[in-house]
Structure formats: C-alpha cells, structure tokens
mmJSON file of the N, C-alpha and C atoms, coordinates in Angstrom:
{"data_MODEL":{"atom_site":{
"group_PDB":["ATOM","ATOM","ATOM","ATOM","ATOM","ATOM","ATOM","ATOM","ATOM","ATOM","ATOM","ATOM","ATOM","ATOM","ATOM","ATOM","ATOM","ATOM","ATOM","ATOM","ATOM","ATOM","ATOM","ATOM","ATOM","ATOM","ATOM","ATOM","ATOM","ATOM","ATOM","ATOM","ATOM","ATOM","ATOM","ATOM","ATOM","ATOM","ATOM","ATOM","ATOM","ATOM","ATOM","ATOM","ATOM","ATOM","ATOM","ATOM","ATOM","ATOM","ATOM","ATOM","ATOM","ATOM","ATOM","ATOM","ATOM","ATOM","ATOM","ATOM","ATOM","ATOM","ATOM","ATOM","ATOM","ATOM","ATOM","ATOM","ATOM","ATOM","ATOM","ATOM","ATOM","ATOM","ATOM","ATOM","ATOM","ATOM","ATOM","ATOM","ATOM","ATOM","ATOM","ATOM","ATOM","ATOM","ATOM","ATOM","ATOM","ATOM","ATOM","ATOM","ATOM","ATOM","ATOM","ATOM","ATOM","ATOM","ATOM","ATOM","ATOM","ATOM","ATOM","ATOM","ATOM","ATOM","ATOM","ATOM","ATOM","ATOM","ATOM","ATOM","ATOM","ATOM","ATOM","ATOM","ATOM","ATOM","ATOM","ATOM","ATOM","ATOM","ATOM","ATOM","ATOM","ATOM","ATOM","ATOM","ATOM","ATOM","ATOM","ATOM","ATOM","ATOM","ATOM","ATOM","ATOM","ATOM","ATOM","ATOM","ATOM","ATOM","ATOM","ATOM","ATOM","ATOM","ATOM","ATOM","ATOM","ATOM","ATOM","ATOM","ATOM","ATOM","ATOM","ATOM","ATOM","ATOM","ATOM","ATOM","ATOM","ATOM","ATOM","ATOM","ATOM","ATOM","ATOM","ATOM","ATOM","ATOM","ATOM","ATOM","ATOM","ATOM","ATOM","ATOM","ATOM","ATOM","ATOM","ATOM","ATOM","ATOM","ATOM","ATOM","ATOM","ATOM","ATOM","ATOM","ATOM","ATOM","ATOM","ATOM","ATOM","ATOM","ATOM","ATOM","ATOM","ATOM","ATOM","ATOM","ATOM","ATOM","ATOM","ATOM","ATOM","ATOM","ATOM","ATOM","ATOM","ATOM","ATOM","ATOM","ATOM","ATOM","ATOM","ATOM","ATOM","ATOM","ATOM","ATOM","ATOM","ATOM","ATOM","ATOM","ATOM","ATOM","ATOM","ATOM","ATOM","ATOM","ATOM"],
"id":[1,2,3,4,5,6,7,8,9,10,11,12,13,14,15,16,17,18,19,20,21,22,23,24,25,26,27,28,29,30,31,32,33,34,35,36,37,38,39,40,41,42,43,44,45,46,47,48,49,50,51,52,53,54,55,56,57,58,59,60,61,62,63,64,65,66,67,68,69,70,71,72,73,74,75,76,77,78,79,80,81,82,83,84,85,86,87,88,89,90,91,92,93,94,95,96,97,98,99,100,101,102,103,104,105,106,107,108,109,110,111,112,113,114,115,116,117,118,119,120,121,122,123,124,125,126,127,128,129,130,131,132,133,134,135,136,137,138,139,140,141,142,143,144,145,146,147,148,149,150,151,152,153,154,155,156,157,158,159,160,161,162,163,164,165,166,167,168,169,170,171,172,173,174,175,176,177,178,179,180,181,182,183,184,185,186,187,188,189,190,191,192,193,194,195,196,197,198,199,200,201,202,203,204,205,206,207,208,209,210,211,212,213,214,215,216,217,218,219,220,221,222,223,224,225,226,227,228,229,230,231],
"type_symbol":["N","C","C","N","C","C","N","C","C","N","C","C","N","C","C","N","C","C","N","C","C","N","C","C","N","C","C","N","C","C","N","C","C","N","C","C","N","C","C","N","C","C","N","C","C","N","C","C","N","C","C","N","C","C","N","C","C","N","C","C","N","C","C","N","C","C","N","C","C","N","C","C","N","C","C","N","C","C","N","C","C","N","C","C","N","C","C","N","C","C","N","C","C","N","C","C","N","C","C","N","C","C","N","C","C","N","C","C","N","C","C","N","C","C","N","C","C","N","C","C","N","C","C","N","C","C","N","C","C","N","C","C","N","C","C","N","C","C","N","C","C","N","C","C","N","C","C","N","C","C","N","C","C","N","C","C","N","C","C","N","C","C","N","C","C","N","C","C","N","C","C","N","C","C","N","C","C","N","C","C","N","C","C","N","C","C","N","C","C","N","C","C","N","C","C","N","C","C","N","C","C","N","C","C","N","C","C","N","C","C","N","C","C","N","C","C","N","C","C","N","C","C","N","C","C","N","C","C","N","C","C"],
"label_atom_id":["N","CA","C","N","CA","C","N","CA","C","N","CA","C","N","CA","C","N","CA","C","N","CA","C","N","CA","C","N","CA","C","N","CA","C","N","CA","C","N","CA","C","N","CA","C","N","CA","C","N","CA","C","N","CA","C","N","CA","C","N","CA","C","N","CA","C","N","CA","C","N","CA","C","N","CA","C","N","CA","C","N","CA","C","N","CA","C","N","CA","C","N","CA","C","N","CA","C","N","CA","C","N","CA","C","N","CA","C","N","CA","C","N","CA","C","N","CA","C","N","CA","C","N","CA","C","N","CA","C","N","CA","C","N","CA","C","N","CA","C","N","CA","C","N","CA","C","N","CA","C","N","CA","C","N","CA","C","N","CA","C","N","CA","C","N","CA","C","N","CA","C","N","CA","C","N","CA","C","N","CA","C","N","CA","C","N","CA","C","N","CA","C","N","CA","C","N","CA","C","N","CA","C","N","CA","C","N","CA","C","N","CA","C","N","CA","C","N","CA","C","N","CA","C","N","CA","C","N","CA","C","N","CA","C","N","CA","C","N","CA","C","N","CA","C","N","CA","C","N","CA","C","N","CA","C","N","CA","C","N","CA","C","N","CA","C","N","CA","C"],
"label_alt_id":[null,null,null,null,null,null,null,null,null,null,null,null,null,null,null,null,null,null,null,null,null,null,null,null,null,null,null,null,null,null,null,null,null,null,null,null,null,null,null,null,null,null,null,null,null,null,null,null,null,null,null,null,null,null,null,null,null,null,null,null,null,null,null,null,null,null,null,null,null,null,null,null,null,null,null,null,null,null,null,null,null,null,null,null,null,null,null,null,null,null,null,null,null,null,null,null,null,null,null,null,null,null,null,null,null,null,null,null,null,null,null,null,null,null,null,null,null,null,null,null,null,null,null,null,null,null,null,null,null,null,null,null,null,null,null,null,null,null,null,null,null,null,null,null,null,null,null,null,null,null,null,null,null,null,null,null,null,null,null,null,null,null,null,null,null,null,null,null,null,null,null,null,null,null,null,null,null,null,null,null,null,null,null,null,null,null,null,null,null,null,null,null,null,null,null,null,null,null,null,null,null,null,null,null,null,null,null,null,null,null,null,null,null,null,null,null,null,null,null,null,null,null,null,null,null,null,null,null,null,null,null],
"label_comp_id":["MET","MET","MET","GLN","GLN","GLN","ASP","ASP","ASP","PHE","PHE","PHE","ASP","ASP","ASP","PHE","PHE","PHE","ASN","ASN","ASN","VAL","VAL","VAL","GLU","GLU","GLU","LYS","LYS","LYS","HIS","HIS","HIS","TYR","TYR","TYR","GLY","GLY","GLY","VAL","VAL","VAL","LEU","LEU","LEU","SER","SER","SER","ALA","ALA","ALA","GLU","GLU","GLU","LYS","LYS","LYS","GLY","GLY","GLY","GLY","GLY","GLY","TRP","TRP","TRP","LYS","LYS","LYS","LYS","LYS","LYS","GLU","GLU","GLU","LEU","LEU","LEU","ASN","ASN","ASN","LEU","LEU","LEU","VAL","VAL","VAL","SER","SER","SER","TRP","TRP","TRP","ASN","ASN","ASN","GLY","GLY","GLY","ARG","ARG","ARG","THR","THR","THR","PRO","PRO","PRO","LYS","LYS","LYS","LEU","LEU","LEU","ASP","ASP","ASP","ILE","ILE","ILE","ARG","ARG","ARG","ASP","ASP","ASP","TRP","TRP","TRP","ALA","ALA","ALA","PRO","PRO","PRO","GLY","GLY","GLY","HIS","HIS","HIS","GLU","GLU","GLU","LYS","LYS","LYS","MET","MET","MET","GLY","GLY","GLY","LYS","LYS","LYS","GLY","GLY","GLY","LEU","LEU","LEU","THR","THR","THR","LEU","LEU","LEU","SER","SER","SER","ARG","ARG","ARG","GLU","GLU","GLU","GLU","GLU","GLU","ALA","ALA","ALA","VAL","VAL","VAL","LYS","LYS","LYS","LEU","LEU","LEU","MET","MET","MET","GLU","GLU","GLU","LEU","LEU","LEU","LEU","LEU","LEU","SER","SER","SER","VAL","VAL","VAL","ALA","ALA","ALA","LEU","LEU","LEU","GLY","GLY","GLY","LYS","LYS","LYS","GLU","GLU","GLU","GLU","GLU","GLU","PRO","PRO","PRO"],
"label_asym_id":["A","A","A","A","A","A","A","A","A","A","A","A","A","A","A","A","A","A","A","A","A","A","A","A","A","A","A","A","A","A","A","A","A","A","A","A","A","A","A","A","A","A","A","A","A","A","A","A","A","A","A","A","A","A","A","A","A","A","A","A","A","A","A","A","A","A","A","A","A","A","A","A","A","A","A","A","A","A","A","A","A","A","A","A","A","A","A","A","A","A","A","A","A","A","A","A","A","A","A","A","A","A","A","A","A","A","A","A","A","A","A","A","A","A","A","A","A","A","A","A","A","A","A","A","A","A","A","A","A","A","A","A","A","A","A","A","A","A","A","A","A","A","A","A","A","A","A","A","A","A","A","A","A","A","A","A","A","A","A","A","A","A","A","A","A","A","A","A","A","A","A","A","A","A","A","A","A","A","A","A","A","A","A","A","A","A","A","A","A","A","A","A","A","A","A","A","A","A","A","A","A","A","A","A","A","A","A","A","A","A","A","A","A","A","A","A","A","A","A","A","A","A","A","A","A","A","A","A","A","A","A"],
"label_entity_id":["1","1","1","1","1","1","1","1","1","1","1","1","1","1","1","1","1","1","1","1","1","1","1","1","1","1","1","1","1","1","1","1","1","1","1","1","1","1","1","1","1","1","1","1","1","1","1","1","1","1","1","1","1","1","1","1","1","1","1","1","1","1","1","1","1","1","1","1","1","1","1","1","1","1","1","1","1","1","1","1","1","1","1","1","1","1","1","1","1","1","1","1","1","1","1","1","1","1","1","1","1","1","1","1","1","1","1","1","1","1","1","1","1","1","1","1","1","1","1","1","1","1","1","1","1","1","1","1","1","1","1","1","1","1","1","1","1","1","1","1","1","1","1","1","1","1","1","1","1","1","1","1","1","1","1","1","1","1","1","1","1","1","1","1","1","1","1","1","1","1","1","1","1","1","1","1","1","1","1","1","1","1","1","1","1","1","1","1","1","1","1","1","1","1","1","1","1","1","1","1","1","1","1","1","1","1","1","1","1","1","1","1","1","1","1","1","1","1","1","1","1","1","1","1","1","1","1","1","1","1","1"],
"label_seq_id":[1,1,1,2,2,2,3,3,3,4,4,4,5,5,5,6,6,6,7,7,7,8,8,8,9,9,9,10,10,10,11,11,11,12,12,12,13,13,13,14,14,14,15,15,15,16,16,16,17,17,17,18,18,18,19,19,19,20,20,20,21,21,21,22,22,22,23,23,23,24,24,24,25,25,25,26,26,26,27,27,27,28,28,28,29,29,29,30,30,30,31,31,31,32,32,32,33,33,33,34,34,34,35,35,35,36,36,36,37,37,37,38,38,38,39,39,39,40,40,40,41,41,41,42,42,42,43,43,43,44,44,44,45,45,45,46,46,46,47,47,47,48,48,48,49,49,49,50,50,50,51,51,51,52,52,52,53,53,53,54,54,54,55,55,55,56,56,56,57,57,57,58,58,58,59,59,59,60,60,60,61,61,61,62,62,62,63,63,63,64,64,64,65,65,65,66,66,66,67,67,67,68,68,68,69,69,69,70,70,70,71,71,71,72,72,72,73,73,73,74,74,74,75,75,75,76,76,76,77,77,77],
"pdbx_PDB_ins_code":[null,null,null,null,null,null,null,null,null,null,null,null,null,null,null,null,null,null,null,null,null,null,null,null,null,null,null,null,null,null,null,null,null,null,null,null,null,null,null,null,null,null,null,null,null,null,null,null,null,null,null,null,null,null,null,null,null,null,null,null,null,null,null,null,null,null,null,null,null,null,null,null,null,null,null,null,null,null,null,null,null,null,null,null,null,null,null,null,null,null,null,null,null,null,null,null,null,null,null,null,null,null,null,null,null,null,null,null,null,null,null,null,null,null,null,null,null,null,null,null,null,null,null,null,null,null,null,null,null,null,null,null,null,null,null,null,null,null,null,null,null,null,null,null,null,null,null,null,null,null,null,null,null,null,null,null,null,null,null,null,null,null,null,null,null,null,null,null,null,null,null,null,null,null,null,null,null,null,null,null,null,null,null,null,null,null,null,null,null,null,null,null,null,null,null,null,null,null,null,null,null,null,null,null,null,null,null,null,null,null,null,null,null,null,null,null,null,null,null,null,null,null,null,null,null,null,null,null,null,null,null],
"Cartn_x":[0.614,1.696,3.035,3.995,5.291,6.177,6.876,7.805,9.101,9.746,11.061,11.848,13.142,14.058,14.796,15.056,15.839,16.712,17.802,18.711,19.157,18.816,19.278,20.73,21.662,23.075,23.658,23.107,23.583,22.456,22.276,21.273,22.01,21.662,22.331,21.602,20.264,19.546,18.076,17.378,15.945,15.708,14.919,14.573,13.378,12.413,11.243,10.579,9.73,8.996,7.523,6.669,5.224,4.633,3.384,2.662,2.559,2.593,2.519,3.886,4.945,6.296,6.916,6.157,6.734,7.779,8.884,9.965,10.408,10.678,11.28,12.784,13.442,14.856,15.694,16.973,17.977,18.813,18.787,19.517,20.244,21.172,21.801,21.147,20.41,19.602,19.943,20.084,20.23,18.869,18.357,17.072,17.301,16.742,16.842,18.286,19.191,20.589,21.409,20.828,21.543,22.484,23.264,24.161,23.367,23.832,23.086,22.992,21.859,21.633,21.152,21.343,20.774,19.267,18.582,17.145,16.486,15.475,14.688,13.255,12.725,11.346,10.872,9.535,8.935,9.012,9.373,9.461,8.646,7.947,7.264,8.321,7.989,8.932,9.401,10.701,11.262,11.441,11.138,11.265,10.41,9.274,8.427,7.519,7.274,6.5,7.209,6.937,7.562,6.572,6.806,6.031,6.788,6.184,6.874,8.07,9.101,10.308,11.047,12.251,13.114,14.483,15.016,16.372,17.252,18.482,19.426,20.777,21.341,22.725,23.627,24.88,25.826,25.842,25.864,25.903,24.648,23.497,22.25,22.231,22.773,22.816,23.719,24.848,25.754,25.058,24.374,23.649,22.528,21.812,20.764,21.348,22.498,23.151,23.481,23.962,24.25,22.97,21.915,20.647,20.033,20.134,19.625,20.392,21.693,22.483,21.975,21.656,21.107,19.717,18.876,17.5,17.442,18.399,18.419,19.253,19.744,20.45,21.9,22.521,23.922,24.879,24.432,25.26,24.424,25.09,24.401,24.126,22.966,22.632,23.54],
"Cartn_y":[-114.577,-114.889,-114.563,-115.432,-115.267,-114.325,-113.43,-112.52,-113.239,-112.814,-113.349,-112.251,-112.462,-111.481,-112.11,-111.326,-111.837,-110.735,-111.147,-110.215,-110.828,-110.17,-110.614,-110.149,-111.093,-110.744,-110.606,-111.379,-111.276,-111.676,-110.875,-111.164,-111.736,-112.968,-113.607,-113.361,-113.308,-113.062,-113.402,-113.068,-113.29,-114.499,-115.45,-116.636,-116.371,-115.591,-115.239,-114.028,-113.367,-112.199,-112.365,-111.895,-111.988,-110.596,-110.551,-109.284,-108.771,-107.496,-106.922,-106.73,-107.128,-106.882,-107.963,-109.01,-110.098,-110.835,-111.237,-111.934,-113.146,-114.231,-115.415,-115.2,-115.165,-114.8,-115.87,-115.868,-116.647,-115.651,-115.811,-114.923,-115.737,-115.085,-115.626,-114.891,-115.627,-114.996,-115.576,-114.694,-115.096,-114.925,-116.011,-115.992,-115.994,-115.027,-114.925,-114.973,-114.32,-114.23,-115.492,-116.493,-117.757,-117.655,-118.72,-118.802,-118.646,-117.796,-117.588,-118.86,-118.989,-120.117,-119.595,-120.404,-120.074,-120.159,-119.245,-119.126,-118.838,-119.621,-119.407,-119.153,-117.972,-117.651,-116.453,-116.237,-115.073,-113.89,-112.739,-111.501,-110.414,-109.626,-108.432,-107.364,-106.354,-105.26,-104.672,-104.432,-103.875,-104.868,-106.138,-107.193,-106.939,-106.19,-105.939,-107.119,-107.997,-109.225,-110.356,-111.58,-112.748,-113.894,-114.798,-116.019,-117.158,-118.331,-119.51,-119.8,-120.365,-120.623,-121.849,-121.958,-123.1,-122.571,-123.043,-122.68,-123.914,-123.701,-124.802,-124.462,-125.429,-125.285,-125.425,-125.125,-125.278,-126.726,-127.671,-129.087,-129.498,-129.014,-129.319,-128.705,-127.498,-126.832,-127.582,-128.078,-128.856,-130.126,-130.815,-132.029,-131.713,-130.618,-130.208,-129.94,-129.301,-129.029,-130.339,-131.319,-132.626,-133.272,-133.238,-133.847,-133.111,-131.791,-131.03,-131.36,-131.57,-131.958,-133.264,-134.219,-135.491,-135.28,-134.537,-134.326,-133.579,-132.717,-131.938,-132.58,-133.801,-134.567,-134.186,-133.506,-133.109,-134.247,-135.162,-136.286,-137.555,-138.662,-139.944,-140.214,-140.789,-141.093,-142.153],
"Cartn_z":[150.294,149.38,150.052,149.914,150.548,149.737,150.456,149.793,149.477,148.411,148.058,147.384,147.33,146.77,145.607,144.568,143.451,142.888,142.286,141.633,140.307,139.194,137.883,137.757,137.916,137.924,136.522,135.572,134.194,133.253,132.218,131.19,129.984,129.583,128.45,127.14,127.178,125.943,126.027,124.947,124.828,123.934,124.407,123.626,122.727,123.222,122.423,123.063,122.26,122.743,122.393,123.28,123.101,122.957,122.51,122.49,123.915,124.075,125.422,126.05,125.342,125.838,126.684,127.02,127.811,126.976,127.628,126.933,127.736,127.035,127.655,127.581,128.749,128.822,129.509,129.155,129.884,130.677,131.994,132.901,133.96,134.629,135.827,136.99,137.837,138.882,140.245,141.215,142.615,143.281,143.856,144.545,146.052,146.746,148.214,148.697,147.956,148.364,148.171,147.529,147.314,146.12,145.919,144.777,143.491,142.578,141.329,140.492,139.794,138.896,137.555,136.524,135.224,135.345,134.722,134.907,133.563,133.218,132.007,132.454,132.127,132.478,131.68,131.711,131.076,132.031,131.471,132.248,131.573,132.393,131.902,131.646,130.847,130.63,131.968,132.081,133.302,134.439,134.19,135.202,136.436,136.272,137.429,137.749,136.756,136.971,136.256,136.725,136.109,136.054,135.111,135.03,135.695,135.68,136.198,135.32,135.919,135.157,135.629,135.135,135.412,135.798,136.927,137.328,137.242,136.8,136.608,137.225,137.928,138.369,137.148,137.292,136.181,135.686,136.614,136.251,135.483,135.931,135.229,133.83,133.707,132.397,131.426,131.913,131.064,130.593,131.496,131.127,130.135,130.346,129.418,128.033,127.972,126.695,125.969,126.704,126.114,125.574,126.367,125.954,124.762,124.739,123.595,122.319,122.437,121.26,120.676,121.538,121.082,120.478,121.178,120.723,119.403,119.154,117.912,116.823,117.089,116.069,115.849,116.81,116.671,117.005,117.844,118.265,118.233,118.184,118.305,119.763,120.101,121.515,122.107],
"occupancy":[1.0,1.0,1.0,1.0,1.0,1.0,1.0,1.0,1.0,1.0,1.0,1.0,1.0,1.0,1.0,1.0,1.0,1.0,1.0,1.0,1.0,1.0,1.0,1.0,1.0,1.0,1.0,1.0,1.0,1.0,1.0,1.0,1.0,1.0,1.0,1.0,1.0,1.0,1.0,1.0,1.0,1.0,1.0,1.0,1.0,1.0,1.0,1.0,1.0,1.0,1.0,1.0,1.0,1.0,1.0,1.0,1.0,1.0,1.0,1.0,1.0,1.0,1.0,1.0,1.0,1.0,1.0,1.0,1.0,1.0,1.0,1.0,1.0,1.0,1.0,1.0,1.0,1.0,1.0,1.0,1.0,1.0,1.0,1.0,1.0,1.0,1.0,1.0,1.0,1.0,1.0,1.0,1.0,1.0,1.0,1.0,1.0,1.0,1.0,1.0,1.0,1.0,1.0,1.0,1.0,1.0,1.0,1.0,1.0,1.0,1.0,1.0,1.0,1.0,1.0,1.0,1.0,1.0,1.0,1.0,1.0,1.0,1.0,1.0,1.0,1.0,1.0,1.0,1.0,1.0,1.0,1.0,1.0,1.0,1.0,1.0,1.0,1.0,1.0,1.0,1.0,1.0,1.0,1.0,1.0,1.0,1.0,1.0,1.0,1.0,1.0,1.0,1.0,1.0,1.0,1.0,1.0,1.0,1.0,1.0,1.0,1.0,1.0,1.0,1.0,1.0,1.0,1.0,1.0,1.0,1.0,1.0,1.0,1.0,1.0,1.0,1.0,1.0,1.0,1.0,1.0,1.0,1.0,1.0,1.0,1.0,1.0,1.0,1.0,1.0,1.0,1.0,1.0,1.0,1.0,1.0,1.0,1.0,1.0,1.0,1.0,1.0,1.0,1.0,1.0,1.0,1.0,1.0,1.0,1.0,1.0,1.0,1.0,1.0,1.0,1.0,1.0,1.0,1.0,1.0,1.0,1.0,1.0,1.0,1.0,1.0,1.0,1.0,1.0,1.0,1.0],
"B_iso_or_equiv":[0.0,0.0,0.0,0.0,0.0,0.0,0.0,0.0,0.0,0.0,0.0,0.0,0.0,0.0,0.0,0.0,0.0,0.0,0.0,0.0,0.0,0.0,0.0,0.0,0.0,0.0,0.0,0.0,0.0,0.0,0.0,0.0,0.0,0.0,0.0,0.0,0.0,0.0,0.0,0.0,0.0,0.0,0.0,0.0,0.0,0.0,0.0,0.0,0.0,0.0,0.0,0.0,0.0,0.0,0.0,0.0,0.0,0.0,0.0,0.0,0.0,0.0,0.0,0.0,0.0,0.0,0.0,0.0,0.0,0.0,0.0,0.0,0.0,0.0,0.0,0.0,0.0,0.0,0.0,0.0,0.0,0.0,0.0,0.0,0.0,0.0,0.0,0.0,0.0,0.0,0.0,0.0,0.0,0.0,0.0,0.0,0.0,0.0,0.0,0.0,0.0,0.0,0.0,0.0,0.0,0.0,0.0,0.0,0.0,0.0,0.0,0.0,0.0,0.0,0.0,0.0,0.0,0.0,0.0,0.0,0.0,0.0,0.0,0.0,0.0,0.0,0.0,0.0,0.0,0.0,0.0,0.0,0.0,0.0,0.0,0.0,0.0,0.0,0.0,0.0,0.0,0.0,0.0,0.0,0.0,0.0,0.0,0.0,0.0,0.0,0.0,0.0,0.0,0.0,0.0,0.0,0.0,0.0,0.0,0.0,0.0,0.0,0.0,0.0,0.0,0.0,0.0,0.0,0.0,0.0,0.0,0.0,0.0,0.0,0.0,0.0,0.0,0.0,0.0,0.0,0.0,0.0,0.0,0.0,0.0,0.0,0.0,0.0,0.0,0.0,0.0,0.0,0.0,0.0,0.0,0.0,0.0,0.0,0.0,0.0,0.0,0.0,0.0,0.0,0.0,0.0,0.0,0.0,0.0,0.0,0.0,0.0,0.0,0.0,0.0,0.0,0.0,0.0,0.0,0.0,0.0,0.0,0.0,0.0,0.0,0.0,0.0,0.0,0.0,0.0,0.0],
"pdbx_formal_charge":[null,null,null,null,null,null,null,null,null,null,null,null,null,null,null,null,null,null,null,null,null,null,null,null,null,null,null,null,null,null,null,null,null,null,null,null,null,null,null,null,null,null,null,null,null,null,null,null,null,null,null,null,null,null,null,null,null,null,null,null,null,null,null,null,null,null,null,null,null,null,null,null,null,null,null,null,null,null,null,null,null,null,null,null,null,null,null,null,null,null,null,null,null,null,null,null,null,null,null,null,null,null,null,null,null,null,null,null,null,null,null,null,null,null,null,null,null,null,null,null,null,null,null,null,null,null,null,null,null,null,null,null,null,null,null,null,null,null,null,null,null,null,null,null,null,null,null,null,null,null,null,null,null,null,null,null,null,null,null,null,null,null,null,null,null,null,null,null,null,null,null,null,null,null,null,null,null,null,null,null,null,null,null,null,null,null,null,null,null,null,null,null,null,null,null,null,null,null,null,null,null,null,null,null,null,null,null,null,null,null,null,null,null,null,null,null,null,null,null,null,null,null,null,null,null,null,null,null,null,null,null],
"auth_seq_id":[1,1,1,2,2,2,3,3,3,4,4,4,5,5,5,6,6,6,7,7,7,8,8,8,9,9,9,10,10,10,11,11,11,12,12,12,13,13,13,14,14,14,15,15,15,16,16,16,17,17,17,18,18,18,19,19,19,20,20,20,21,21,21,22,22,22,23,23,23,24,24,24,25,25,25,26,26,26,27,27,27,28,28,28,29,29,29,30,30,30,31,31,31,32,32,32,33,33,33,34,34,34,35,35,35,36,36,36,37,37,37,38,38,38,39,39,39,40,40,40,41,41,41,42,42,42,43,43,43,44,44,44,45,45,45,46,46,46,47,47,47,48,48,48,49,49,49,50,50,50,51,51,51,52,52,52,53,53,53,54,54,54,55,55,55,56,56,56,57,57,57,58,58,58,59,59,59,60,60,60,61,61,61,62,62,62,63,63,63,64,64,64,65,65,65,66,66,66,67,67,67,68,68,68,69,69,69,70,70,70,71,71,71,72,72,72,73,73,73,74,74,74,75,75,75,76,76,76,77,77,77],
"auth_comp_id":["MET","MET","MET","GLN","GLN","GLN","ASP","ASP","ASP","PHE","PHE","PHE","ASP","ASP","ASP","PHE","PHE","PHE","ASN","ASN","ASN","VAL","VAL","VAL","GLU","GLU","GLU","LYS","LYS","LYS","HIS","HIS","HIS","TYR","TYR","TYR","GLY","GLY","GLY","VAL","VAL","VAL","LEU","LEU","LEU","SER","SER","SER","ALA","ALA","ALA","GLU","GLU","GLU","LYS","LYS","LYS","GLY","GLY","GLY","GLY","GLY","GLY","TRP","TRP","TRP","LYS","LYS","LYS","LYS","LYS","LYS","GLU","GLU","GLU","LEU","LEU","LEU","ASN","ASN","ASN","LEU","LEU","LEU","VAL","VAL","VAL","SER","SER","SER","TRP","TRP","TRP","ASN","ASN","ASN","GLY","GLY","GLY","ARG","ARG","ARG","THR","THR","THR","PRO","PRO","PRO","LYS","LYS","LYS","LEU","LEU","LEU","ASP","ASP","ASP","ILE","ILE","ILE","ARG","ARG","ARG","ASP","ASP","ASP","TRP","TRP","TRP","ALA","ALA","ALA","PRO","PRO","PRO","GLY","GLY","GLY","HIS","HIS","HIS","GLU","GLU","GLU","LYS","LYS","LYS","MET","MET","MET","GLY","GLY","GLY","LYS","LYS","LYS","GLY","GLY","GLY","LEU","LEU","LEU","THR","THR","THR","LEU","LEU","LEU","SER","SER","SER","ARG","ARG","ARG","GLU","GLU","GLU","GLU","GLU","GLU","ALA","ALA","ALA","VAL","VAL","VAL","LYS","LYS","LYS","LEU","LEU","LEU","MET","MET","MET","GLU","GLU","GLU","LEU","LEU","LEU","LEU","LEU","LEU","SER","SER","SER","VAL","VAL","VAL","ALA","ALA","ALA","LEU","LEU","LEU","GLY","GLY","GLY","LYS","LYS","LYS","GLU","GLU","GLU","GLU","GLU","GLU","PRO","PRO","PRO"],
"auth_asym_id":["A","A","A","A","A","A","A","A","A","A","A","A","A","A","A","A","A","A","A","A","A","A","A","A","A","A","A","A","A","A","A","A","A","A","A","A","A","A","A","A","A","A","A","A","A","A","A","A","A","A","A","A","A","A","A","A","A","A","A","A","A","A","A","A","A","A","A","A","A","A","A","A","A","A","A","A","A","A","A","A","A","A","A","A","A","A","A","A","A","A","A","A","A","A","A","A","A","A","A","A","A","A","A","A","A","A","A","A","A","A","A","A","A","A","A","A","A","A","A","A","A","A","A","A","A","A","A","A","A","A","A","A","A","A","A","A","A","A","A","A","A","A","A","A","A","A","A","A","A","A","A","A","A","A","A","A","A","A","A","A","A","A","A","A","A","A","A","A","A","A","A","A","A","A","A","A","A","A","A","A","A","A","A","A","A","A","A","A","A","A","A","A","A","A","A","A","A","A","A","A","A","A","A","A","A","A","A","A","A","A","A","A","A","A","A","A","A","A","A","A","A","A","A","A","A","A","A","A","A","A","A"],
"auth_atom_id":["N","CA","C","N","CA","C","N","CA","C","N","CA","C","N","CA","C","N","CA","C","N","CA","C","N","CA","C","N","CA","C","N","CA","C","N","CA","C","N","CA","C","N","CA","C","N","CA","C","N","CA","C","N","CA","C","N","CA","C","N","CA","C","N","CA","C","N","CA","C","N","CA","C","N","CA","C","N","CA","C","N","CA","C","N","CA","C","N","CA","C","N","CA","C","N","CA","C","N","CA","C","N","CA","C","N","CA","C","N","CA","C","N","CA","C","N","CA","C","N","CA","C","N","CA","C","N","CA","C","N","CA","C","N","CA","C","N","CA","C","N","CA","C","N","CA","C","N","CA","C","N","CA","C","N","CA","C","N","CA","C","N","CA","C","N","CA","C","N","CA","C","N","CA","C","N","CA","C","N","CA","C","N","CA","C","N","CA","C","N","CA","C","N","CA","C","N","CA","C","N","CA","C","N","CA","C","N","CA","C","N","CA","C","N","CA","C","N","CA","C","N","CA","C","N","CA","C","N","CA","C","N","CA","C","N","CA","C","N","CA","C","N","CA","C","N","CA","C","N","CA","C","N","CA","C","N","CA","C","N","CA","C","N","CA","C","N","CA","C"],
"pdbx_PDB_model_num":[1,1,1,1,1,1,1,1,1,1,1,1,1,1,1,1,1,1,1,1,1,1,1,1,1,1,1,1,1,1,1,1,1,1,1,1,1,1,1,1,1,1,1,1,1,1,1,1,1,1,1,1,1,1,1,1,1,1,1,1,1,1,1,1,1,1,1,1,1,1,1,1,1,1,1,1,1,1,1,1,1,1,1,1,1,1,1,1,1,1,1,1,1,1,1,1,1,1,1,1,1,1,1,1,1,1,1,1,1,1,1,1,1,1,1,1,1,1,1,1,1,1,1,1,1,1,1,1,1,1,1,1,1,1,1,1,1,1,1,1,1,1,1,1,1,1,1,1,1,1,1,1,1,1,1,1,1,1,1,1,1,1,1,1,1,1,1,1,1,1,1,1,1,1,1,1,1,1,1,1,1,1,1,1,1,1,1,1,1,1,1,1,1,1,1,1,1,1,1,1,1,1,1,1,1,1,1,1,1,1,1,1,1,1,1,1,1,1,1,1,1,1,1,1,1,1,1,1,1,1,1]
}}}
C-alpha cells in the first residue's frame, strides 16, 4: 500500500454520523502537500482512519452547488 500525507486545514462540519463514531465530514484538506481542496468523506474518531471520499476544487464545488440547487428545486433548470 502506498503512503500518503494529508492535512485537514479547516473543518466545516459534519454531514452525518454513524454508530461507532464515524462521521461524514466536509473539510478543506491538503493531500501530499498539494493545494487544499474541499473534501467529503467518512472519518473515524480522531481522523486516524478514513473511508473513500470525494475532493472538489473551488470551481467544481461552485458547479456542484448550482446543480444541487436545480436538483433540490431551488431554481429552474
């Protein structure tokens, strides 16, 4: 398994929590010293383990916000 480095630079909030303490979180994370990106993934308590997740650049997050507004009926398509 390949080693990697990460730094949670900012914690925005918890989307959901599971039994056992795992939480789906929105964070700003730098992976392997790269530019930080918005990150949605499951984390074990203390961030010692993580599940698969999704990272988004600022531009991707803005587009996702637009698409979610349409999908949730806030705007006309």
